[in-house]
ChimeraX commands (.cxc) that place a marker at each C-alpha (Angstrom):
marker #1 position 0.13,-0.01,0.23 radius 0.5
marker #1 position 1.64,3.69,-0.58 radius 0.5
marker #1 position 2.11,6.10,1.69 radius 0.5
marker #1 position -0.92,7.99,0.10 radius 0.5
marker #1 position -2.97,5.46,1.05 radius 0.5
marker #1 position -1.93,5.36,4.49 radius 0.5
marker #1 position -2.52,9.07,4.77 radius 0.5
marker #1 position -5.78,8.77,3.45 radius 0.5
marker #1 position -6.76,5.75,6.33 radius 0.5
marker #1 position -4.75,8.44,8.81 radius 0.5
marker #1 position -6.83,11.55,8.06 radius 0.5
marker #1 position -10.28,9.45,8.10 radius 0.5
marker #1 position -9.24,8.38,11.51 radius 0.5
marker #1 position -9.00,11.30,12.79 radius 0.5
marker #1 position -12.36,12.00,11.62 radius 0.5
marker #1 position -13.54,9.34,13.56 radius 0.5
marker #1 position -11.56,10.34,16.47 radius 0.5
marker #1 position -13.48,13.91,15.63 radius 0.5
marker #1 position -16.81,12.46,15.78 radius 0.5
marker #1 position -16.48,10.32,19.18 radius 0.5
marker #1 position -15.33,13.44,21.05 radius 0.5
marker #1 position -18.41,14.97,20.59 radius 0.5
marker #1 position -20.45,13.64,23.15 radius 0.5
marker #1 position -17.35,13.97,25.29 radius 0.5
marker #1 position -16.58,17.88,24.48 radius 0.5
marker #1 position -21.07,17.68,25.19 radius 0.5
marker #1 position -20.63,16.05,28.96 radius 0.5
marker #1 position -18.08,18.55,30.18 radius 0.5
marker #1 position -19.89,21.44,29.30 radius 0.5
marker #1 position -18.67,22.83,26.04 radius 0.5
marker #1 position -20.71,22.81,23.73 radius 0.5
marker #1 position -19.49,26.27,21.68 radius 0.5
marker #1 position -16.78,23.49,20.51 radius 0.5
marker #1 position -19.01,21.27,19.12 radius 0.5
marker #1 position -19.58,23.06,15.68 radius 0.5
marker #1 position -16.09,22.82,15.25 radius 0.5
marker #1 position -15.73,18.87,15.53 radius 0.5
marker #1 position -18.46,18.50,13.19 radius 0.5
marker #1 position -16.42,20.68,10.93 radius 0.5
marker #1 position -13.14,18.82,11.38 radius 0.5
marker #1 position -15.14,15.27,11.14 radius 0.5
marker #1 position -16.29,16.42,7.70 radius 0.5
marker #1 position -13.30,17.79,5.89 radius 0.5
marker #1 position -11.58,14.52,7.41 radius 0.5
marker #1 position -14.21,12.46,6.35 radius 0.5
marker #1 position -14.28,14.41,2.46 radius 0.5
marker #1 position -10.25,14.66,2.54 radius 0.5
marker #1 position -9.64,10.45,3.27 radius 0.5
marker #1 position -12.14,9.11,1.60 radius 0.5
marker #1 position -10.99,11.61,-1.81 radius 0.5
marker #1 position -7.45,9.82,-1.37 radius 0.5
marker #1 position -9.03,6.43,-0.42 radius 0.5
marker #1 position -11.29,6.95,-4.03 radius 0.5
marker #1 position -8.75,8.04,-6.28 radius 0.5
marker #1 position -5.92,5.79,-4.95 radius 0.5
marker #1 position -8.05,2.62,-5.01 radius 0.5
marker #1 position -7.03,0.20,-7.43 radius 0.5
marker #1 position -8.60,-0.43,-10.69 radius 0.5
marker #1 position -10.08,-3.71,-11.57 radius 0.5
marker #1 position -8.70,-4.49,-15.36 radius 0.5
marker #1 position -12.45,-4.02,-16.63 radius 0.5
marker #1 position -13.38,-0.32,-15.65 radius 0.5
marker link #1:1,2 radius 0.2
marker link #1:2,3 radius 0.2
marker link #1:3,4 radius 0.2
marker link #1:4,5 radius 0.2
marker link #1:5,6 radius 0.2
marker link #1:6,7 radius 0.2
marker link #1:7,8 radius 0.2
marker link #1:8,9 radius 0.2
marker link #1:9,10 radius 0.2
marker link #1:10,11 radius 0.2
marker link #1:11,12 radius 0.2
marker link #1:12,13 radius 0.2
marker link #1:13,14 radius 0.2
marker link #1:14,15 radius 0.2
marker link #1:15,16 radius 0.2
marker link #1:16,17 radius 0.2
marker link #1:17,18 radius 0.2
marker link #1:18,19 radius 0.2
marker link #1:19,20 radius 0.2
marker link #1:20,21 radius 0.2
marker link #1:21,22 radius 0.2
marker link #1:22,23 radius 0.2
marker link #1:23,24 radius 0.2
marker link #1:24,25 radius 0.2
marker link #1:25,26 radius 0.2
marker link #1:26,27 radius 0.2
marker link #1:27,28 radius 0.2
marker link #1:28,29 radius 0.2
marker link #1:29,30 radius 0.2
marker link #1:30,31 radius 0.2
marker link #1:31,32 radius 0.2
marker link #1:32,33 radius 0.2
marker link #1:33,34 radius 0.2
marker link #1:34,35 radius 0.2
marker link #1:35,36 radius 0.2
marker link #1:36,37 radius 0.2
marker link #1:37,38 radius 0.2
marker link #1:38,39 radius 0.2
marker link #1:39,40 radius 0.2
marker link #1:40,41 radius 0.2
marker link #1:41,42 radius 0.2
marker link #1:42,43 radius 0.2
marker link #1:43,44 radius 0.2
marker link #1:44,45 radius 0.2
marker link #1:45,46 radius 0.2
marker link #1:46,47 radius 0.2
marker link #1:47,48 radius 0.2
marker link #1:48,49 radius 0.2
marker link #1:49,50 radius 0.2
marker link #1:50,51 radius 0.2
marker link #1:51,52 radius 0.2
marker link #1:52,53 radius 0.2
marker link #1:53,54 radius 0.2
marker link #1:54,55 radius 0.2
marker link #1:55,56 radius 0.2
marker link #1:56,57 radius 0.2
marker link #1:57,58 radius 0.2
marker link #1:58,59 radius 0.2
marker link #1:59,60 radius 0.2
marker link #1:60,61 radius 0.2
marker link #1:61,62 radius 0.2
view
């Protein structure tokens, strides 16, 4: 697997971490940071998904 695919998976992992942190932030009374967590997660999932999509292995029939 190329370094770019590893980077794509790492970015998706950061997005998952941002999603997991949202309930913790809400539970600790920091509701103003929830929007930032959602934005970070959306950006990470979009960028990581795009990297994984464009670096996927092509099947010879496509």
